N, C-alpha and C positions, 0 to 999 in steps of 0.2 A: 444154538447157532447152526445155521445150514454148514454141511461139510461136502467135501467132494467124493464121498463114497457112492459109488454107483453113479460117477460123474456125468458120462455121456446121458445116461436115462434121465437123471433130473434135470439137466440142461433141456434137453428136448421136451420135456414136459412143461418146462417154463416157457419156451418158445410157444408151444401150443396154446398156453395160456394168453400170451400176448396176442395171438391171433384171433381169439375169440371175439366175436362182436360184443361189445360192451359199452353201448352209448350211454347207459344209464349209469355207468361207473366211471366214465372218462373224466368228469368235472372234478373227481377226487384226485386225479393225477397230481394237481396242483396244490393240495393241501399239505404242503411240508413247510414245517418252520425249523429253521435252522438250529434255534435255541433247544429243541426236543431231540435232536441228535438223530441217528439213524436206526435207533434200536426198536422203534415202533413195530409191532406185528398186526396183521389184520387177515382175516379169513377170506376177504374178496380176492379173486384171482388176480386181477390187474390193478389193485390199489396201489396208491404211491408207497404205502407202508410196507407191502411186500416187496416192491422194486428196492426201497431201501435196505432191506434185509440182504437181498442179493449185491447189492454194491458193498454191503460190509463182508459178506461171505468172500466175494472175490478179491477184495482189498486186503484181507487177511490170510489169504492162501499163500502158504510158505512150502508147499511140498513139492514144487516142481522139479527140484533137484533130484529127488528121490524117483521120479517116475520114468518107466521105460520109454524109450523114443516113440514106439507106437502109439502109446497113450497120450504123449505130448502133442502129436500130431492130431489125433482125434480132439483133443481139448480145444487146440487151434481153431479147427473147423467147427465144433460146436460153438465156441465163443463167437466165431464169425457170423454162424447162423443167428445167435443171440443179437448180436448187433443189428443186423438187419431187421429182425423181427420188432426190436425196440425202435427202430426208425419207422417202421410202419405204424406202431403204436402211437408214436409222437405226431405222426401224420393225422391218425384218426383223431387224436386229442386236440390238435390244433384246428382242425376243421370243425369239430364239434364246439370247441372254444369260441370260435369266430361266429359261428351261427347263433350261440347262445348270447354272445353279446351284442350281436345286431338285433336280436328279439328285445334284449331290455332296453336297447337304445331307442328302438321303435316305440315301445311303451311310454318312455320318457319324452317323446315327441322330437328326438332329435332328428333334423332335416335328413332326407333320405341319402342326399349326396355325402353327408358326413357320417353316416351309419358305418360302423367298422373302425372309427378314428381311435388310434391308439392300441388297437388289438395287435397288430404286427409287432410294437415295441414290447407290450407284454410278454409276447412269446419269445422274441429277443431275450429280455432279461432273464426269462425262465430258463433258457438255453445256454445263458452266458454269452451272447452274440450281440453284435452292432444293430441298431434298429433297421439299416440297410438289409443286412443278411436276414433280420427277422422276416422283412417283408418278403424275400425270396422264398424263406422257408415255407411261410403261409400259403403262398402262390403254388408252391410244389404240393403242399399238403391237399388244398382244395383241387387240384388237378386230378391227384391220385384218387381222392376218394369220392369225387363227383365224375369223373369222365374217363378214369383209366383202372377199371376195376381188375383186369387181367395183370398189369403191372403190381398193384397193391397186393394181389394175392401172391404172386411171386416174391415180393419183397416180405410179405408176412411169413411165408414159408422159409425164409432165409435162402431162396434160391439166386437171390441177386444182391448186390450191395446197394446201399443208398445212392452212391455215386451214379451206379448205371441206371438206377430207376430214375435219376435226375437226367440222364442222356436222353432217354425216352421222352419224357415230360418236354424238355428243351426242343428235340427234334421235331415234336408234333404241336408245338405252341402255336404254330401259324394256320392251323387246320381250324375248320369249324368242329363242333362236338361230334357230330355224326362221323365225319372222317377221322377224327381223332380216335374214336372208339373203333372203327375197322382197322386203323393201323395197330392198335393196341392188341386187338384179338390176332390179328396175322403175326406181329412179332413176339408178343408176350403170351400168347394162348397156351403154348406148350412149355411149361415151367422146367419140365426135364430138359428140352433142348434150349430154352433159355439160358439154362445154367452153364451150358458149354460155350457160349459166346463170350468173347472178349469186348473191350469197348469199341474198336474200330468196326467190328462186326456188328454190334448193336446199331451204332451210328448209320453204317451203310444199309442196313435192312430198313430201318425206319424213314431214312430219307429216300430211298427206293421207293417204298411204300407211298409215302407222302406225295412224291412229284407225280407218281401214277394217278393217285386220287384227285389231286388238285395242283395242276402245274402251275396256274396263276398265283398260287399261295407262295410259290418260291419268289416270283417277281415282287409281291408285296413284302415279302420278307426282306429282301434285300433293300427294297425303299426304306422300310422301318429302321434297318440297321444303319442306313446312312444318315438318318435323322438322329441317331444316338451317338454320333461322333464327339469326340471329347479329347482334352489334353489333361494328363495328371502329372504330379510330382511326388515322389516318395523317397525316403532315406536310403542310401546304399552304403555299404562299408567304406571306411577311411575317408571320412567327410566328402562324400560324393552323393549325388542324387540320380534316381532314374526320371528323366524327362519322357513320359510315353504319350503319344498321340494315336488314338484310333480314328482312322481315315478311311474314306471310300478307296478301293484298291488302285484306281486311275491316279487319284492325289496322292496317296502314300508313295506309290512306286515313282512319280514324278518328283516329289521331294528327295526321295532317296538318290535318284540318278542326277538331280542337279548337284547335290553335295558330292556326289562320286565323281561328277565330271569337274567341279573346282578342285577336288583332290588331285585328280590325275594332271590338271594344268599346273598347279602350284609344285607338285613333285617334279614334274618336267622342267619347271624353271629353276629347281635347285633349292626349293624350301627345306630346311632341316627337320621339320616336324614329320612325325609319322602320319600315314594316310588317316588313321582314326583322328589323331589330334587335329588335323587340317578340318575333317568333315565337322568335327565337335566345334570347333571355334568358328567356323563357317556359318553353322546353324545359329549360334548364340548372336554373331555378328549381324546376320540378314534378319532375325527375329527382332531385335533390339535397336537396329538402326545404327549401331556403333561402327566405327571404322574398324575396331578389333574386339576380340572378345575381353582382353584385359581391360579395355575402357569403361567397361560397363560400372556405372555408379548406381547402387541401389543401398537401401537401408538394410543393415543387418543387426538385428537386436542380440546382445551378447550378455549372458550372466555369468559373472565370474568372481572369485574371493580377490580380496587385496593380496593374499599369499601367494595366489597363482599369477596375478598380474604384476606385482612388483618384487615379490621374493623368490620367483622361480620355482616354487613349488609344483607338484605335479598333478594336483588334484584337478579332474577335468572340469571345464567350463561347459555351459549348456546354451544351445541356440534354439529358441523357442520356433517350434514347427519341424525341428530336424531332431535334436535330442543332444546327447553329450558328444564332445569333440575334444581331443587332445588338448592339454594345456599350452604347449609350445605353439600349436596349431592357433590358439586362441590370441596368444601373444602377438603372433606375426600378424594376424587379422587387425589387431588394434593399431599396430605400428605400421600397416599398410605394406606387410612384406610377404603376403601369401602369393604362391607361385601358381597362378591359374591357368596358364597355359603349357606348365611343364618345362620351359624354356630357362628358368632359373634367373628371370630378370625381376627387379624390385617392381611391384606395381605402383607404388607411391599414391595409392588411391584412398580416399578417407571412407572405408567401406563399413566401419562398424566403430561402435564406441561401447567401453565397458560399463555394464550397470554391475556396481560393487555391492555383493549382498552384505557384507561387513560393515562398510561405512556409508556407501553413496550408492544413488541410482541415478545413472545418466540417460535421459531419454532423446532420442535421435530425432524425435517428430518436430515439424514445422507448424505446430499447432497453435493459435493465438486466440482461440475464439472462447475459452473457458478461463474465468476470471475466479480467483478464491472466493470473493463474496458471493458469486452466484452459485457455487456449488458447496459451499460450507466447510471450505478448506481452513478457514480462520483467517490469520494475518498473513499468510503466504500466497504469492501470485501463482497463476497457472503458469505451465510450461509453455515457452514462447520460441520464437523463431531467432536462432543464433547466427543465421547468415547475412546480416545486414553489415555491409562493409564499412557504414558511416561512424566516425569514431564517438560522435554524440550518443548516436542509438546503441553502440556497443558500450558505452558507459552506462546509460540507464539500463541495458538489457543486464550488464553484470551484476547490478545490484538486484534486480528481478531474479535472474538465475540462480544466485546465491541463496535467496530466501527459498527458491523451489528447491534447490540441493538439499538444504537443511531440512525441509519438509520431507523429502523423499527418503532421506536417511532414516528418519525415524518410522516412514512409512514402511521401507523394507526390513526393518529391524525391529524384533521383539526381544529385548534384552535377556530374557529368562529362556527362551525356546528357540531364537532366530526366525520365528514364524512371520508372514506378512501379516500387517496389521489394518485396521478398517480406515475407511476413507469415506466422508459423506458427500452427498449431493441432493439438491432438492429437486432436480429435473426429473421428468418422467422417462426419457430415454437416458442411457449410460452416455456421458460425455466422452470424447476421445480419450482424456487422460485415464478415466476410470476404466474404460474399455482395454486400454493397453495394459494397465495394472493386472486386471483380471486374466486376460489372456496369457501374460507372463506366469501368473500363478497356477492356473489351470492346465496349459500348454495344449491339451485336446479337450473333445467334448467331455464333459464331467459325468455323463450318463454312464453307469457301469459297462465295462466290455465294449464300449462304442469306439472311442479312438479315433473318430473321424475329426477333421480340421474344425475348428470353432467358426461359426458362421454367424450366431446370435449371442447377444449378451442378455441373459434373463434374469427376471426378478424371482427369487426362489419363493418369497412370499409375494403373491401378485400384488402389483401397484394397487390395483383397484381394490384391494382388500387391506390396504394400508400399509403395504410393504414399501420400505425406504429404498431411494435409490443410493446405495452405499455398497462399498466392496463386500462386507459381510453378507448381503442380501443378494448378492449377484454371482452368478455362475455363466461360463461360457459353455454353449451348446450347439451341436450341430442342426441344421434346419428340420431333419426328421424328429430328432429328440424333442426339440422345443415344441413343434407343432403337436407332438403326442402327448406332452405333459399338459397341454391346453385341453385335452379331452375330458368329459366328465368323469369324475371320479378320481382323478390324479390330484394328489396333493404333495407339497415338499416343504421341508422345513431345515433351517440351519441348526445343527447340534454340536454339542462339545462333549463327545463320550470320553470316559476316563481313560488317561493313557494315550490319548491320540492328539498329537499336538496341531495338526493341519486343519485347514478349512474343511469342515465335514459337512455333507447335505445328506439327508434323508428323504428318499423318494417313495411314496406309497401309491399302489395301483389300485383300481376298482376292485380287484379281488381280495384286497387287504394285505398283499405282500408288501413288505418293506426292503428297500435295497439301499445300502449305504456307500457314498462315494467320498474319499478324501483326496484332497488336493495333493499331487505328488509333491515330495520334498526337493527343494532346490538345494543347489550345491552349498557346501560349507557347514559348519557345526554351529550350535547354539552359542550364544553369546553370553560371557560371564557377568558383564555389568554395562552400564552407559558408556558411549563412546569417550575415550580420552581425549585430551587435548591434541596429542599428537596424532591420534586418529582423525580428528576433524580437519587438523591441517592437511593431512594425506588425503582426505576426502576433497578438500578445496583444491589441491593441486591435481587430482585426477580431473575434477570438473573442468579445471581451467586448460587442461591439456588441448 
């Protein structure tokens, strides 16, 4: 095993190995099989086996506490240079892999506009990143290796970090190749000087040079940025969310000014809310068209156990698309008593319904288009609209809903493991009921390390290859991962590995690498046996509530 004796020298030798041009060896960087461990050795300077031995050596190092402070600082610097050199090696490997895949796809007569399909996703999987992040990493790698040799050299020598190289790539993205190379030489041509610059200095020098060489590029960049405006929502602590909008500066400032003006007006009129609360409530009210933020009526799917709902236990509930929430907060949501405005008033809104994992599943959808016969559910009807005020319609619906409830209880319950069970359909597309089931089970994109919101419901085994439209053959994917999976050479299959209870999918890429994804566990423990009579009555009461 490699040791830290002569530490500084050994690390710098390894950095120099990573800096060597090794296009003929780069394809071996991905020849790693987890089942074989990290113990392989290879005499090639930049083979994946040699890199794995270094991962082992660094992971087993335990003598830091016995080293003098000066040596620890030297080690930190050497490791930082190693990280930078490894980033450069990854960039060269990614660019070489992209070129190789495109050549192979061209030989297979893949249309030119589709060549490179799935390459970024393979790089993302290798780096344990999302497909979106993989695309950015591939773009970064191609820019470095094809258009910015000075920056790549500085990164290879450990003079700058991957982040600072990213800044240089980002600030020159709007330039032509010729102008980009001029900025690259001007800013990164002297590695010793570049090493002394911080983030702001690098950005300032790159922008100054870019504006001088091509002033129109800045105008084009601003126009492109305006076309990329968007709104996103992501979880925040304490059952809150961040609602973020990327807007052109005039629009963004105008929105904030309008909210600020309304807050000033209401504060002057004696409103007891804080300025921030008024602005937030006004934002919600004006976007949704409601008279107040508290009047908003939306569907909130909530997964919780019967013990949390009825027995007051503290096991967290789960909101699909958000994550775990406190038990009491979930109970208040079901009872319509959450304090959305912070004023302590009961909301009285039917904002959600409990999906009971132990006994029942209540679906808040208004879906009436899927019948049991059409989708192979057996004797049970599809989930329908419970909002009809007609007594006769309610009577018919009651019988229908009780059948559905009984089915969903079995759907959400596997007596031995508590795992979600299968549900069949004969349609080509996943109907709403199946799609909701898969979304609740998978929660986010099932491709490893992605975590993006689900946008597509995908047949694991392609429908054209005989794959059935059923829960076991379905998975939720984001758009990028679903498109990548359709590229030539990608395969996927449902599997049941020993000791794994959840729904598991194995995805194989064109290089032969296999990645496993298991659906996250839902709340609640496994079940001892089939539901008792008392539990069935409890489920009926929850459904009728």
